[in-house]
N, C-alpha and C positions, 0 to 999 in steps of 0.2 A: 817154909811157912806160907800159909795160904794168903794170897794178896786179896785186896778189895775187889779187883777185877775177877779173880777166880770165884770168890763168893757170889758176886753178881751173876756170873755165868751159871753157877749151880742153881741159883734161884730161877733164872730165866728158863733153864732146861727142865726144872722140876714143876713149874706152875702147870696146872691142869688145863692148858690151852696151847695150841700151836702159835708160835710168835715169830716175827720176822721184821726186817727193816728194808726200806727201799730208798735209793738215792733220788734226788730231784728229777733225774732224767728217766726214772722208771726202772732202773736196774736193781734187782734184788741183791743185797750185799750181805745178808745174814738170815739164817733160819735156826731155830732152836732144835734141841734134840728130839722133842716130841714131834716136831714137823717131820724129821728124818725117820723116826720110828713109825709114824703113821703111814708115810708114803713109801717107805722102803727104798728111797733114793739115797745116793751118796751126796755129800755136801757139794761136790763139784756138779753133779747132775741137777741138784736142786737150784743152785745159783744160776746155772745155765738155762734151765727151762722150768721155772717155777709154775708157769701157767699150764704146763702139760697135765697136771693132775685135775684141772677144772673140767667138769663135764662138758662135752662138745656142744650140747644144746644151750648151756648157760654162758659159755665163754664170750660169744659176740656181744651180747647185751651187757655183760659185766665190764668188758674192755671199754665199751662206749661210755658207760657211766663213769668208769674210773678215769678216763681221759678228761671228761667234763669236770669231775670233782678235783682232779689235780690242777687243772687250769684255773679253777676258782679258789684253790687252796683251802677247801673246807673238809670237815670230818666226813668220813664215808662209812656207810653201813649197808651190807648186802647179805642176801641169803643165796647160797650156791651149793652145788654138790661137788665134793672132792673125792678123788679116787684113793682108796686104801691100798696097802701093799698087796692084798690078795685080789685086787681087781674090783671089789665092790665099791659103790659110791654111797657116801653118807652126807647128810645135810649139815652145813655149818653156817653159823652167823659170823660174818667177817667184818671186823671193825678196824678202821685205819685212821690215824690222826697225824697231823703235821707237827714237826718240831721246827720252831723258827729261831733264827739267830737274833743278835742284838739289833740288827737293822730291820727285822721283821720278815726277812726272806726265809723261805723254807730250806732248811738244811738237810732234812731227812724225814721220811715217813715211817711210822711204827704201827704195826698191826698185830691183831690176834684173831685166831679162828676157834670158835667154840662149837663143839658138836651139839646139834639141836635135833638130831634124827628122831629121838623119842617124842619130842614136842611136835615135830611135823607129822609123825605118825598119828599122834593123838588128834591133831587138828584135822587131818584127813579123815580119820574115823568119825570125828564129830560132824564134819561136813557131809560125809556119806550117810550118817544117821539122820541128819537134817533133810537130805534129799529123800531118803526112804520114808521119813515121817510125813513130808509134804505129799509124796506119792500115795501114802496110806490115807492121808486126809482127803485127797482128791477122790480116791476110790470110795471112801466112806460117804462123801457127799453124793457121788454118783449113785451109790446104792440107796441112800436115803431118798433122793429125788425119784429114782425109779419106783421105789415102794410107794411114795406119796402119789405118783402119777397113776400107778396101778390101783391103789385104793380109791382115788377119786373117780377113776373110770368105773370101778365096781359099784360104787355108790350111785353113780349116774345111771349105769345100765341096769342095775338090779332094783334099787329102791325107788329111783325116779319114776319109772312106769307104774310101780305098785302104788305109790302115793297119788299119782295122777288118777288111776282107776278108782281108788278109794274115794277121792273127791267127787268124781263123776257119779259113782254109785250112790253116795250120800245125797247128791242133788236129785238123782232119779227117785230115790226112796222118798225124799221130801215131796216131790211133785206127785208121786203115785199114792200117797197116803190119803185116806178119806179126811174130810175137813175136821171131823170131830176128833180123830186121832192126831191129825196134824197139829191141832192146837195144843194137845198134850205134850207131844214130843218135839215140837218146833224149836223150843229153847235148847233141848239137848242136841238136836241135829245142827242147829246154828253153832253151838259151842264146839261140837265135834268137827265141823268144817273149819272153824277158826283154829282149833288145835292142830288140825291136819295142815292148814296153811302155814302155821308156825313151825311145824316139823319140817315141811318142805323148805322153808326159808332157812332154818337152821342147817339142814343138809347142804343147801347151796353155799352157805357161809363156810361150812366145814370143807366142802370141796374146793372152795376158793382158797382157803388157808393151805390145803394140801397141795394143790396145783391149779392156779387160776387159768381158766381157758383163754383169758385175754392174753396171757403171757405167750402161749403157744401160737395163738392166731394172729395177734396184732403187735406183739413186742413189749419191751420193758416200759416205755412211757405210758402206753395204754393200760397195762397191768397195774402200774403204780397209781395212776389216776383212779382206777376202779377201787383199789385197796384204800386209797386216801379217803374216798367217799365213805366206804364202809367204816373205816376207823373214826372218821369225824362223827358219823351218826351214832357210833357206839360210845365214844368218849366225850363228845362235845368240844374237842380240840380241832380248830380249823387247820386243814392241811392242804397246801397247794403244790402242784407239780409243775416245774418250769423246765423246758428243754431248749437246747440250742438249735441251730439250723438243722433242718432235716438231713439225715445222713444214713448210711447203711447200718443195719442192725448189728450189734455186737454178736459174737459167737454165742450159741445157746448156753454153754456152761457159764459164760460171763453174765448173760442176762439173768440166769437163775441165781447166781451168787449175789449179784447186786440187788435183786428183788428180795432175797432172804435177809440180806444185811439191812435193807430198808425196813422190812417187817420187824426185825429185832430192835432196830433203833427206835421205831415208833412205840414198840412195847415198853422200851426203857423210858421214853418220854412220858408215857401214860403212868408208869409206876413211880418215877422219881423226880421228874423235871418241874412239875407244877407249872406247866407252860399253857399258854392260850392259843398259840399258833406254831405251825411248823412249815418250813419251806424245803421241798426236795428239788434239787437242781441236777439236771443231766447235762453234761458238757462233753461232746465229742471233740477230741483234740487230735493233732497230727499223729502222735505216737501212742496215745493212750485214751482211754475212756474214763471219765471222772464222774462221780456222783457225790453230792453233799446233802446232808440232812441237818438243817439248822433250826433250833428252837429258841423261844424267848423265855425260857424257864429260869431256874435258880442258878444255873451255871455248873461248870465242871472244873474241878481242880486237877490238872494233869499230874501234879505232884503226888496226889493220893494213890495213883496207879502204881507208882514205883516203891511205895512204902511196903516193907516186908510184913508189917503187922496188918496190912490191909490187902489181902490177895485179890487178884482179878476175879470179878464175878463171871459166872458161867456164860452169860450172854455176851460179854466182852470177848471172852476167849473164843466163843463160837464165831463171832463176826470176824475176828482176826484170822481164824483158821479158814473161813470161807474165802476171804480175800487172798490169802496166801495160796490156797488151793488152785486159783486161776492166775497165779503169778503176780498178784497185786499187793498193795500195802494199804493199811488203814491208819488214819491219824485222827485224834480227837483233841479238841482244844476249846478253851473258853473264848466266847465272842466278846469283843471290846465293849459292846453296849449291853452285855448281859446275855445269858443263855449259853448254849453249847453247839458246836458244829462238828459233825463227823464227816470226814472226806475219805472216799475210797478211789484209788487210781489203779486201773488195770491196763496192762499193755494191749495194744490192738493187734 
């Protein structure tokens, strides 16, 4: 007749996990059948050298943590690689808990090992995908900036001289016309000159949007100050740029990323914030370079961003991607006194 102990052993040997027990001094005194089947060791080998199946790279750290947890008498949870009977290693989640006697002293430790190899493979694949995605995002940003720079140069080199010559020619024509003809066409010439000046200004603005010369020649602070003036003239929203103590310029990709994020942030302010003023602050720190864009508008509810029914807007996604492409992170939060603050931190 099967005893209660026999039934319990059947259960322990059948559960879909490797199980064991350890005496207070760390000696293994029991392993279940699944443990033996997985390792291919005999019971005597298992009890004598249970740690022999732990991957050599994992064993030192695991033993150090195990000694600490044993001394503190607390539950343990580790991830480690264990050798299978065929020599392959698989990842396991190992959990161990203490059994205490009536006096509160630890009488024994009980543990299980659950195979998590598929989960680890999925995590690694997801991490690799994230790395590849960030690399692709960086490459996309590089290509976009290269195209913007080339287009701005083409506009400057091809259209700039043409517009200048047209303006000069119109002035020469106006000066060369007889007085009686000049009176007739003076208004048209004046209007043409004004239209030409407007076209030249529009071209310069487009060139600045594509790739401001200030950014290449004088750096981020100068470029942001230039763009802030343009933005204020266009929208009526006051924008000031504050910078910390003079420091070496960030790397070119970082300057470009921060400038584009500031551009997008100001566009969002103009579209949604109903703000009257914006402050852009640049702060060089020991290990990172930070930029914040703070407005006094209607505010931003961070919770809205996480709601499934309200997906992130393209501008927000673009800013995050630009920050991530240079190894940084972006945070948006409501300001206590009203308005919104966007902060970007990039490693130096």
